[in-house]
N, C-alpha and C positions, 0 to 999 in steps of 0.2 A: 881421925877426928871427924871427917865428913863421910857419910855413906852416899852412895850414888842416888841422884834424884830419880823419882819414879813418876810415871804418868798418873793422872787422877783416876784412871781405871784400876790402878793397884791400890786397894784399900778403901776406895770410895765408890759406892754404887751410883747410878744415875740419879736416884732420889736425893742423895745427900751431896751431890756435886754443886748445889746452890745453897749458899749460906748468907747470913746477915752479919756484917761487920758493924760494930757500934763504937763510936769514939767517946772521949771523956766528956763531951758536951751532951751526950745522949742521942746524937744524930746517927741514923743507920744508913747502910749502903748494901743493897743486895748484889752479890757477886757469884760468879761461877768459879769453882776450883779448877784451875788449869793444870797444876802440878802440885805434888806433895813430896816432901823429903824429910828424912830424919837426920838431925844433927845433934850428936851427944844426947841421945835418947829423948829428944824433943821434936815433935812434928811441926814443920813449917809448911805453909801453902802459898802458892803464887795465885793470886785472885785477879779476876777480870770483872769490872763492873758490868751488870746486866744492862743498865741504862747508859747513855752516852755521856762521858765526862766533858765538861766545858771549863774554859778558863776565861777570866775577864782581864783585859789589859787596858792601860791608860798611857798617856804621854805627859811628860812634864816639860814645860817650856813651849815656846812658839815655833821652834825650828821644825820644818816639815820632815827633815831627815832624822829626827829624834827617835831613838830606839824605844820600842814598846816595853812597858814595865808591867809585870803581872801584879794584879791586885791580890795581896795575900793577907792584909790586915783585916781581922774579923770585924772591927768597928766600921771600916770603910765598906766592906761587903754588906753589912747590915744597912748602911745608908743607901746603897744603890740597888739592893736586891729587888725591891718592889718595881722599880723602873725597868730593870733588866727583865724581870718576869713578864711585864706587860709587853715589852718590845718583842720578846720571843713568842708570846701568845699570838702576835700578828703573823708569825711564821708557822703557826700550828705546832709549837713546841712548848712543853710545860717545864719550867725551870724548878728544880728541887734543891733544897738546902740539905745535902746529904753528908755523911761522914767522909773525911779525907778530901773530897773534891765536890764541886757543884756538878749536877748532872741534869740532863734534859730527857724528857720522854716525848717521843714522836718521831716521825720520819725525817731524817736529815736529808738535805739536798744532796744531789749527786756531785762528786768532785770530778771535774772533767780533766782530761789530759792537757787541754789548753791552759787551765788554771795552773797546773803543775809546771808547764813550760814557762809561763809568765813569772811564777815565783822563782824558778831556778835562774832566770835571766837577771832578776833584780836583786837577788840575795846569794850569799855564799851558803850553800846547803849544809855544810859541815858545822856552821855556827849556831844553828837553831833547830828546834824540833819542828816537824812539818805539821802545820795547823790549817784548818779550813775556817774561813770567816763565816759567821752566821748572821750577825747583826751589829749595828753600832747605835749608840745613843749618847745623849748629853745629860748630865746631872749637875746642877748648879754651875753651868758653863764649863764643866770639865768633860772632855770627850772620852768615851769608853767603847771598847769593841769586845764582842763575845766570839770566841773561837772554840773549835773542838779539835783534839789531836787526831791526826790521820793514822798514826800507829797505835797499837793496843796500849792501854793505860793499865799497867800491872801494879798490884799492891802485894807486898810481901807481908805475911801475918803468921803468928804463932797460934797453933790450935791448943786450947786449954783442955783440962780433964773432962769437961762436959761436951767436948767436940765442937766448941764455938771458936771462931777466929777472934784474935785479939791483936791490936796494933803493937808493933815492936817498940822497945825502948831504943834510944839513940845508940846505946852500946851494942844491943843485939843486931841492929841494922848494919852497923859498921862491920861486925863480924861476918855477916852473911852477904854483904854487898858484892864481894868478889864473885859469888855464884850466880848473880843475876844475868849477866850476859850469856852464860852457858845455858841457863834455864830458858831464856828467851829464844836462843838459837834452836834448842831442842823443840820448843813449842812451834816455831815457824817451820822446822823440818817436818813435823807431824802434819801440818796444814797442807803441805805440798803433795 
């Protein structure tokens, strides 16, 4: 059923290892192809955004121990986007409304080992993805915070006949999801 995954060097030259992924809303995201694989005569690629992905979180309620909730609703992102953009500009980062995830262009601050030690003391690391805080802001008395993931943000996509990446349907993603840990492990092994 599955053929073995191959590195981007197999079948992709350096010139076409950067592609543009477009979503159903017409937003685009420039990515590098990290791996490609053939599954049942269809080519799939593991993409890594060129710009830094970011996530916006908020808190519901007044409890200081309340868990952060990612802002995923498009209408809420539309409402807070301009404020978030201005806040990040103060840190020399440009916020972009891109496909799949929001991204920033600019030099991110260094993540220090002290920050990592503080985070591991205050949280159980197995329960959340590692994130670095970039900025906080308020919109209509609601607090928001912008974070960037410390681990690579991979996107699995299908290559169409024209050689362009396309987002997967939910069914395709479910079928391929078991391969993701193996592909990520292989990618990290190549980096070492």
